[in-house]
C-alpha positions in Angstrom: 20.5 18.5 9.2 23.7 16.7 8.1 24.5 17.0 4.4 24.2 13.6 2.6 26.9 13.1 0.1 28.4 10.2 -1.9 31.9 9.0 -1.1 34.5 7.8 -3.4 36.7 4.6 -3.0 39.5 3.0 -4.9 38.5 -0.4 -6.1 42.0 -1.8 -6.8 44.5 -2.0 -8.3 45.4 -4.5 -5.5 41.9 -6.0 -5.4 42.1 -9.6 -6.7 39.3 -9.2 -9.3 40.7 -5.9 -10.5 43.5 -8.1 -12.0 46.3 -6.1 -10.3 46.5 -3.5 -13.0 43.1 -1.8 -13.1 42.4 1.1 -10.8 38.6 1.5 -10.6 37.4 4.7 -8.8 33.8 4.0 -7.5 31.5 6.8 -6.4 29.1 5.2 -3.9 25.8 6.0 -2.2 26.0 3.6 0.7 26.8 0.4 -1.1 25.2 1.3 -4.4 27.5 2.4 -7.3 26.6 5.8 -8.6 29.6 6.1 -11.0 32.5 3.8 -12.0 35.6 5.3 -13.5 38.2 2.8 -14.8 41.8 4.0 -15.0 44.2 2.2 -17.2 47.9 2.8 -17.7 49.4 0.7 -14.8 50.7 -1.9 -17.2 51.5 0.0 -20.3 54.4 -1.6 -22.3 54.3 0.3 -25.5 53.9 -2.8 -27.7 52.8 -0.9 -30.8 55.8 1.5 -30.6 58.3 -1.4 -29.8 57.1 -3.2 -33.0 58.4 -0.2 -35.1 61.9 -1.1 -33.9 61.8 -4.8 -34.6 61.6 -6.8 -37.8 58.2 -8.1 -38.8 59.0 -11.7 -37.5 60.6 -10.5 -34.3 57.3 -8.9 -33.2 55.5 -12.3 -33.3 56.5 -13.1 -29.7 55.2 -9.7 -28.6 51.7 -10.7 -29.7 51.7 -13.7 -27.3 52.2 -11.2 -24.4 49.2 -9.1 -25.3 46.3 -11.2 -24.1 48.5 -13.8 -22.4 45.5 -16.2 -22.1 44.9 -16.4 -25.8 48.4 -16.4 -27.1 48.1 -18.1 -30.6 45.0 -16.1 -31.5 47.0 -12.8 -31.2 49.7 -14.2 -33.4 47.1 -15.3 -35.9 45.8 -11.8 -36.6 49.3 -10.3 -36.8 50.5 -13.0 -39.3 47.3 -12.5 -41.4 48.0 -8.7 -41.6 51.6 -9.4 -42.9 50.3 -12.0 -45.3 47.8 -9.5 -46.8 50.6 -7.0 -47.3 52.9 -9.6 -48.9 50.2 -11.3 -50.9 51.4 -14.7 -49.7 49.2 -17.8 -49.8 49.2 -20.0 -46.7 49.3 -23.8 -47.4 46.1 -25.6 -46.7 47.5 -27.8 -44.0 48.8 -24.8 -42.1 45.4 -23.2 -42.3 43.8 -26.3 -40.7 46.5 -26.3 -38.0 45.9 -22.6 -37.3 42.1 -23.1 -37.0 42.6 -26.1 -34.7 45.0 -24.1 -32.4 42.7 -21.1 -32.4 39.9 -23.3 -31.0 42.3 -25.0 -28.5 43.1 -21.4 -27.4 39.4 -20.5 -27.2 38.8 -23.4 -24.8 41.9 -22.4 -22.8 40.6 -18.8 -22.5 37.1 -19.7 -21.6 38.2 -22.3 -19.0 40.3 -19.7 -17.3 37.5 -17.1 -17.5 34.8 -19.4 -16.1 37.1 -20.8 -13.4 38.3 -17.4 -12.2 34.9 -15.7 -12.6 33.6 -18.4 -10.2 36.5 -17.8 -7.9 35.9 -14.0 -7.9 32.3 -14.4 -6.7 32.7 -17.2 -4.3 32.6 -20.5 -6.2 35.9 -21.9 -5.0 35.8 -25.4 -6.6 35.3 -24.3 -10.2 38.9 -23.1 -10.8 40.3 -26.5 -9.7 38.2 -28.3 -12.3 39.0 -25.9 -15.2 42.7 -25.8 -14.5 42.8 -29.6 -14.7 41.7 -29.4 -18.4 43.9 -26.4 -19.1 46.9 -28.6 -18.1 46.2 -31.0 -21.0 45.9 -28.2 -23.5 49.0 -26.5 -22.2 50.8 -29.7 -22.9 49.6 -29.5 -26.5 51.0 -26.0 -26.7 54.3 -27.3 -25.3 54.5 -30.3 -27.6 54.1 -28.1 -30.7 56.2 -25.0 -29.8 58.3 -25.9 -26.8 56.6 -23.3 -24.6 53.5 -23.7 -22.4 52.3 -20.1 -22.9 54.2 -17.8 -25.2 54.3 -20.2 -28.2 55.5 -18.0 -31.1 54.2 -20.8 -33.3 52.5 -19.0 -36.1 54.7 -17.4 -38.8 53.9 -15.2 -41.8 53.1 -17.8 -44.5 52.1 -20.7 -42.2 53.3 -22.2 -38.9 56.8 -22.8 -37.5 56.7 -26.6 -38.0 54.4 -29.6 -38.5 52.6 -31.4 -35.7 54.9 -33.7 -33.6 54.6 -37.5 -33.8 54.9 -37.9 -30.0 53.8 -36.2 -26.8 56.0 -35.4 -23.8 55.4 -38.0 -21.0 55.4 -37.8 -17.2 58.2 -39.6 -15.4 58.3 -41.4 -12.1 59.5 -39.1 -9.2 59.1 -38.8 -5.5 55.6 -37.3 -5.9 54.3 -39.7 -8.5 54.7 -43.5 -8.3 54.7 -46.0 -11.2 50.9 -46.5 -11.3 50.0 -42.8 -11.3 52.5 -42.1 -14.1 51.1 -45.0 -16.1 47.6 -43.5 -15.8 48.8 -40.0 -16.7 50.6 -41.3 -19.8 47.7 -43.4 -21.0 46.8 -41.0 -23.8 50.4 -40.0 -24.6 51.6 -43.0 -26.4 50.7 -41.7 -29.8 51.1 -38.4 -31.7 49.8 -35.0 -30.7 46.7 -35.6 -32.9 46.0 -38.8 -31.0 46.3 -37.0 -27.6 44.1 -34.1 -28.8 41.5 -36.6 -30.2 41.4 -38.3 -26.8 40.9 -34.9 -25.1 38.0 -34.0 -27.4 36.3 -37.3 -26.6 36.6 -36.6 -22.9 35.8 -32.9 -22.9 32.0 -32.9 -23.3 31.8 -34.8 -20.0 34.0 -32.2 -18.3 31.7 -29.5 -19.6 28.7 -31.4 -18.0 30.7 -31.3 -14.7 31.1 -27.5 -14.9 27.4 -27.1 -15.7 26.5 -29.3 -12.7 28.6 -27.1 -10.5 27.4 -23.7 -11.8 24.5 -23.5 -14.2 21.6 -24.3 -11.8 23.5 -23.3 -8.7 21.2 -20.8 -6.9 24.1 -18.8 -5.4 25.8 -18.5 -8.9 22.4 -17.4 -10.4 21.8 -14.9 -7.6 25.2 -13.3 -8.3 24.9 -13.3 -12.2 21.2 -13.2 -13.3 20.1 -9.6 -14.0 23.6 -8.2 -13.3 25.3 -6.0 -15.9 22.4 -6.1 -18.4 23.3 -4.8 -21.8 20.7 -4.4 -24.6 21.6 -5.4 -28.2 21.5 -1.7 -29.2 23.8 -0.7 -26.4 26.2 -3.5 -27.1 26.5 -2.5 -30.8 26.8 1.2 -29.9 29.6 0.5 -27.5 31.5 -1.6 -30.0 31.1 -4.9 -28.1 32.3 -8.1 -29.8 32.6 -11.8 -28.9 30.6 -13.3 -26.0 29.8 -9.8 -24.7 27.9 -9.0 -27.9 26.5 -12.5 -28.4 25.3 -12.6 -24.8 23.0 -9.7 -25.7 21.4 -11.7 -28.5 23.4 -10.4 -31.5 24.6 -13.3 -33.7 27.8 -11.7 -34.9 30.9 -14.0 -35.2 33.7 -13.3 -37.7 34.2 -17.0 -38.2 30.7 -17.1 -39.9 30.3 -13.5 -41.1 33.8 -12.9 -42.5 35.3 -16.4 -42.7 39.1 -16.6 -42.7 41.4 -19.6 -43.2 39.2 -22.7 -43.5 36.3 -21.7 -41.1 33.9 -21.7 -44.0 34.4 -25.5 -44.2 33.6 -26.0 -40.5 30.3 -27.1 -39.1 29.5 -25.3 -35.9 26.9 -23.0 -34.3 27.0 -19.5 -32.8 25.4 -19.5 -29.3 23.6 -16.3 -28.4 22.0 -15.1 -25.2 18.5 -13.5 -24.5 18.9 -11.2 -21.6 22.4 -9.7 -22.0 23.3 -10.3 -18.3 26.4 -12.0 -16.7 24.6 -15.3 -16.6 23.8 -15.3 -20.4 27.4 -14.4 -21.2 28.5 -17.4 -19.0 26.2 -19.7 -20.9 27.5 -18.4 -24.2 31.1 -19.2 -23.2 30.1 -22.7 -22.0 28.4 -23.5 -25.3 31.3 -21.9 -27.3 33.7 -24.4 -25.7 31.5 -27.3 -26.9 31.4 -25.8 -30.4 35.2 -25.4 -30.4 35.5 -29.0 -29.4 33.4 -29.9 -32.6 35.7 -27.8 -34.8 38.9 -29.4 -33.3 37.5 -32.8 -34.1 36.9 -31.8 -37.7 40.4 -30.4 -38.0 42.0 -33.6 -36.5 40.0 -35.7 -39.0 41.3 -33.6 -42.0 44.9 -33.3 -40.8 45.2 -37.1 -40.4 44.3 -37.7 -44.0 46.2 -34.8 -45.7 49.9 -34.4 -45.1 51.7 -31.5 -46.8 53.7 -28.4 -46.3 52.9 -26.1 -43.3 54.7 -22.9 -44.4 55.0 -21.1 -47.7 57.8 -22.1 -50.1 58.6 -18.4 -50.8 62.1 -18.1 -49.3 61.9 -14.3 -49.2 59.2 -14.9 -46.5 60.0 -18.2 -44.8 63.4 -19.9 -44.3 64.3 -23.0 -46.4 64.6 -26.3 -44.6 67.9 -27.1 -42.8 68.7 -29.8 -45.3 68.3 -27.5 -48.3 70.1 -24.7 -46.5 73.2 -26.9 -46.0 73.2 -28.3 -49.5 72.6 -25.2 -51.6 74.3 -21.9 -51.7 71.2 -20.0 -52.9 69.2 -21.3 -49.9 72.0 -20.4 -47.5 71.9 -16.8 -48.7 68.1 -16.8 -48.3 68.5 -18.1 -44.8 71.2 -15.6 -43.9 69.3 -12.6 -45.3 66.0 -13.6 -43.6 67.6 -14.0 -40.2 69.7 -10.9 -40.4 67.4 -8.4 -42.2 64.0 -10.0 -41.9 61.2 -9.8 -44.5 61.0 -6.8 -46.7 57.2 -6.1 -46.9 55.9 -4.0 -49.8 54.5 -0.5 -49.2 50.9 -0.5 -48.2 48.4 -1.0 -45.3 46.3 -3.9 -44.2 43.8 -4.7 -41.5 43.3 -8.3 -40.4 40.7 -9.3 -37.7 39.9 -12.6 -36.2 37.2 -13.9 -33.8 39.4 -13.9 -30.7 38.0 -15.6 -27.6 37.2 -12.2 -26.2 35.9 -10.6 -29.4 37.3 -9.0 -32.5 41.1 -8.7 -32.2 42.4 -6.7 -35.1 45.8 -5.7 -36.4 46.2 -2.6 -38.6 49.7 -2.7 -40.1 51.3 0.0 -42.3 54.5 -0.7 -44.3 56.8 1.7 -46.0 58.6 -1.0 -47.8 61.2 -1.6 -45.1 61.9 -4.7 -43.0 60.1 -3.2 -40.0 56.5 -2.0 -39.6 56.1 1.8 -40.1 53.1 1.7 -37.8 51.1 -0.9 -36.0 47.7 -0.5 -34.3 46.0 -3.2 -32.4 42.3 -3.4 -31.9 41.8 -5.0 -28.5 38.3 -6.3 -27.8 38.6 -5.8 -24.0 39.1 -2.0 -24.4 35.6 -1.4 -25.7 34.1 -3.6 -23.0 35.9 -1.9 -20.2 34.8 1.5 -21.5 31.2 0.5 -20.8 32.0 -0.2 -17.1 30.3 3.0 -15.9 26.9 2.2 -17.6 27.1 -1.5 -16.7 27.9 -1.0 -13.0 25.6 2.0 -12.2 22.8 1.1 -9.8 24.5 -2.2 -8.7 26.2 -3.0 -5.4 29.9 -3.1 -4.8 29.9 -6.9 -4.9 28.3 -6.8 -8.3 31.3 -4.8 -9.7 33.4 -7.9 -9.2 30.9 -10.0 -11.2 30.8 -7.4 -14.0 34.6 -7.3 -14.3 34.6 -11.1 -14.3 32.0 -11.3 -17.1 34.0 -8.9 -19.3 36.9 -11.4 -19.3 39.5 -8.6 -19.3 43.2 -9.2 -19.7 45.2 -6.0 -19.4 48.0 -7.0 -21.6 45.9 -6.2 -24.6 43.9 -3.3 -23.1 46.9 -1.5 -21.9 49.3 -2.3 -24.8 
């Protein structure tokens, strides 16, 4: 009688839902996964080591390139770690701006995840809808920082500059006539806050559209309900955070449990799942976007009424204004020293964590008193999630592996730093 044995296949790295940089070795019994072995290292860029050769501020743009879907959130944790080492107080207006942009980034992240997760498992239309809204939020990024993705907008001590009074506008060209451009620019006549407020008013209706497409769609439910089930105990044991943990019914959110910036003043809820499967995690992300929308509205309301500085006035940490720098020798020296040497951070160590869209993103920074980090260690939420791949995929079919990778919301920039 012929010997029955399992066979092993390479799932990726070229597979579209393996994100191009994950090599997954699957041991199969027919089409059933007996073992899943994720291999990382195909993207490794040595971010933590590179940071040791750059000044503290020069490493801010490296943070954008970690999870390149949640750019400003990565910067936030890094800047908070530096501020803890320096003992610097961030102006209140800058704290509100940071919270607002963290939530804009959360919506950006979840839109990409829900759109591409749908795409991975056969729901083609979803990604077209979600990218429509991402375009508006990318314009907000561009208006405030000049870049659509890698913003480098947060700085130790605050943010780079205040919110602009106008939004970039579309222009008539051979693809867009006068009427189309007028419609596109309808919400762009005012400031960035006006544009963002208009977006927050429109967004709940967009969320309803996504839910119409997916939430009760029987094919979507067949592909996600009961797939990749994780119990609350397992989720905690594996070090899950974010929607992966909350989808299993654990109400843990750093914005509520360990508030930072002005989150303790915000009114919002933490959505949690019941069954810990792919479907519950999808529902959690959907509701998180609605809650982020609420937080953004509260921030807009406060920012309209309270002008003020957006970065610390300690010129050993942040540069003086151009006007002061050109009128005062002392300020010119500060400016010159900051941009040639960088900040001299006192000896010590600090850990700062934020509720990143994917989970707890932490930065552990060690300073030896120089102008560069002595050591930098990043706590990437996706790393712990990917480590549980074997347990989550075992007993499922090959097609379900795609759904499980999608529900993890992995981005390899942070996992494979």
